[in-house]
Every structure is written in structure tokens, then in C-alpha cells.
C-alpha positions in Angstrom: 0.0 0.0 0.0 1.3 3.4 -1.0 1.9 5.9 1.8 0.2 9.3 1.6 2.6 12.2 1.6 1.0 15.6 2.3 4.1 17.4 1.0 3.3 16.1 -2.5 0.0 18.1 -2.6 0.2 21.0 -4.9 -2.2 23.9 -5.1 -3.0 25.3 -8.5 -5.0 28.4 -9.4 -8.1 27.5 -11.2 -9.9 29.8 -13.7 -13.7 29.9 -13.5 -13.8 28.9 -17.1 -12.0 25.6 -16.3 -14.7 24.5 -13.9 -17.9 22.9 -15.3 -21.3 23.7 -13.8 -21.5 20.5 -11.9 -18.1 21.1 -10.2 -19.1 24.7 -9.4 -22.2 23.4 -7.6 -20.2 20.8 -5.8 -17.8 23.5 -4.6 -20.7 25.7 -3.5 -22.4 23.0 -1.5 -19.1 21.8 0.0 -18.1 25.3 1.1 -21.6 25.9 2.6 -21.4 22.5 4.5 -17.9 23.5 5.9 -19.3 26.9 6.8 -22.2 25.3 8.7 -20.0 22.8 10.5 -17.6 25.6 11.6 -20.5 27.7 12.7 -22.1 24.9 14.8 -18.8 23.9 16.2 -17.9 27.5 17.2 -21.3 28.0 18.8 -20.9 24.8 20.8 -17.4 25.9 21.8 -19.0 29.2 23.0 -21.3 27.1 25.2 -24.4 28.2 23.2 -27.2 26.1 21.7 -27.2 26.6 17.9 -30.8 25.7 17.6 -31.9 28.3 20.3 -30.6 31.1 18.0 -33.4 30.2 15.5 -36.2 30.6 18.0 -38.6 33.3 16.8 -39.4 34.9 20.2 -42.7 36.7 20.7 -44.6 37.8 17.6 -43.6 38.2 14.0 -41.3 41.2 14.4 -38.4 39.1 13.1 -40.3 38.5 9.9 -41.0 42.2 9.4 -37.3 43.0 9.9 -36.1 40.3 7.6 -38.6 41.1 4.8 -38.1 44.8 5.2 -34.3 44.6 5.0 -34.5 42.3 1.9 -36.9 44.8 0.2 -34.5 47.7 1.0 -31.5 45.8 -0.3 -33.3 44.8 -3.5 -34.4 48.4 -4.2 -30.9 49.6 -3.5 -29.4 47.0 -5.8 -31.8 47.9 -8.6 -30.9 51.5 -8.3 -27.2 50.7 -8.2 -27.5 48.6 -11.3 -29.0 51.6 -13.2 -26.4 54.1 -12.0 -23.2 52.1 -11.7 -21.5 50.8 -14.9 -21.8 47.1 -15.4 -18.0 46.5 -15.3 -17.9 48.0 -11.8 -20.3 45.3 -10.6 -18.4 42.4 -12.2 -18.0 39.3 -10.0 -16.1 37.4 -12.6 -19.3 35.7 -13.9 -19.8 33.5 -10.8 -23.4 34.5 -10.1 -24.3 34.0 -13.8 -22.8 30.5 -13.8 -24.6 29.6 -10.6 -28.1 30.9 -11.5 -28.5 31.2 -15.2 -29.6 27.7 -16.0 -31.1 26.6 -12.7 -34.7 25.7 -12.3 -36.6 28.0 -9.8 -36.7 25.3 -7.1 -32.9 24.9 -7.3 -32.4 28.7 -7.0 -34.6 28.7 -3.9 -32.7 25.7 -2.4 -29.4 27.3 -3.1 -30.6 30.6 -1.5 -31.9 28.8 1.6 -28.7 26.7 2.0 -26.4 29.8 1.7 -28.6 31.9 4.0 -28.8 29.3 6.8 -25.1 28.3 6.6 -23.6 31.8 6.3 -25.9 33.4 8.9 -25.2 30.6 11.4 -21.4 31.2 11.2 -21.3 34.9 10.7 -24.2 36.4 12.7 -24.5 33.5 15.1 -20.9 32.7 16.0 -18.4 35.3 14.7 -20.5 38.4 15.5 -20.9 37.2 19.1 -17.1 37.6 19.5 -16.2 40.6 17.4 -19.4 42.5 16.7 -21.2 43.4 13.5 -18.5 45.8 12.1 -15.6 43.4 12.1 -17.8 40.5 11.1 -18.9 42.5 8.1 -15.3 43.1 7.1 -14.6 39.4 7.2 -17.9 38.7 5.4 -17.0 41.1 2.6 -13.5 39.7 2.4 -14.7 36.1 1.9 -16.8 37.2 -1.0 -13.5 37.4 -2.8 -15.1 37.6 -6.2 -16.2 41.1 -5.5 -12.9 42.4 -4.1 -11.7 43.6 -7.6 -14.3 46.4 -7.4 -15.0 48.6 -4.4 -18.7 49.2 -5.2 -19.9 45.5 -4.8 -17.4 45.1 -1.9 -19.0 48.1 -0.1 -22.5 46.8 -0.8 -21.6 43.4 0.6 -20.2 45.1 3.7 -23.3 47.3 4.2 -25.7 44.3 3.7 -23.7 42.3 6.2 -23.7 45.1 8.7 -27.5 45.4 8.3 -27.9 41.7 8.7 -26.0 41.9 11.9 -28.0 44.9 13.1 -31.4 43.1 12.6 -30.0 40.1 14.4 -29.2 42.3 17.4 -32.5 44.1 17.1 -34.6 40.9 17.0 -32.5 38.4 19.0 -33.1 35.6 16.5 -31.1 34.4 13.5 -34.4 34.0 11.7 -34.5 37.7 10.8 -31.1 37.7 8.9 -31.7 34.3 7.4 -35.0 35.4 6.0 -33.4 38.6 4.6 -30.4 36.8 3.2 -32.7 34.1 1.6 -35.0 36.7 -0.1 -32.1 38.8 -1.3 -30.3 35.8 -2.9 -33.5 34.3 -4.2 -34.6 37.5 -6.0 -31.2 38.3 -7.3 -30.9 34.7 -8.6 -34.3 34.9 -10.3 -33.3 38.2 -11.9 -30.2 36.6 -13.3 -32.1 33.5 -14.4 -34.9 35.4 -16.2 -32.7 38.2 -17.6 -30.8 35.6 -19.5 -33.9 34.3 -21.2 -35.1 37.8 -22.3 
């Protein structure tokens, strides 16, 4: 039996064009699974029950905050798309590749998976230690495809900060998860149906 040698592992930069759609989806789901595992582990390490963070509390105020923030972000994004040149919003084609040929149910599933996984880690675990400002800097940084242009990076930071703020305001992760889900779903549907027009 051949012995595994970690020193023989070589990392290679991969161009988005070199990855087929199936592998892009595998990478997306894998990174979200890792994000969720890290988030849950971090919350357990903090001595906090991850599931309790999703309790709605009294009333539906979390729903109003989540839907309200999503609506504000969508309006802001539509306005920005009309004002800002298209090349200043370029993400390297990642969002196009992810959403353009997906059925609606898959866009909804992707949006839900991303919202739950990222909010569990960033709002649930990271924000608990370093607050919404620094969490939003990290959140914007991991969305590396936007870092080439300051406008989308700034928007991701602002959206992240707003997600953190509504989490503090409502006391439940349901508010930022709902907002994140609606934002990603609507943007995914816009990409999906804009391509067909």
C-alpha cells in the first residue's frame, strides 16, 4: 500500500472557465457545508445552543425586519444597477454561472442553504465575539469575487452590517436568514430570467 505524503499536494490556481457547472455546484455546496460545521462547532465551543438562536421569540417582528431589509437591499441593488457601470459590478461571472440555467426550485434551495449556513457562522458565531463591524469586514472579504471592485465590496459590507444589526434588534437568526434568503432568491431569479429575455 502506498503511503500518503502531504508534502506532495500541490495547489494550483483555477480559472472559473476551467470548472464545469457540476463542479461549481459541488464546490458551492461543499463550502456551505464547511461553513455550517464551523458555525455549529464554534457555537458549541462558546457554550451556546445553535438551535436556540433560531427561536422566533414573541410575535412576528423578526419577519418584518427580515422582509423589510430584503426589500430595501433589492431596491438599492436595482438603483445601483441603473447608476453604476456594469463592469464596476463584475463578479467574474460566478453568479451568472450559478443561477442562469437553474430551475426555480434549485435557485430557492441554493438561496436557503447559503442563508442558513452563512448566517449561522457569521451572525451566530463570529458576531458574538467581534461585533457586526468586524464580522462584516470578514464577510465582505470572503466574498472574494467582489474584491476587484469597491462598489460591490462596499455593498456586501453594508448588507452584512444590516444583517448583523437586525439580528441584534430581533434576537433571532431567523431575521437575517429570511433577509439573506430573499435577497439571494430575488437576485438569482433576476439573473435567471434576464438571461432568457
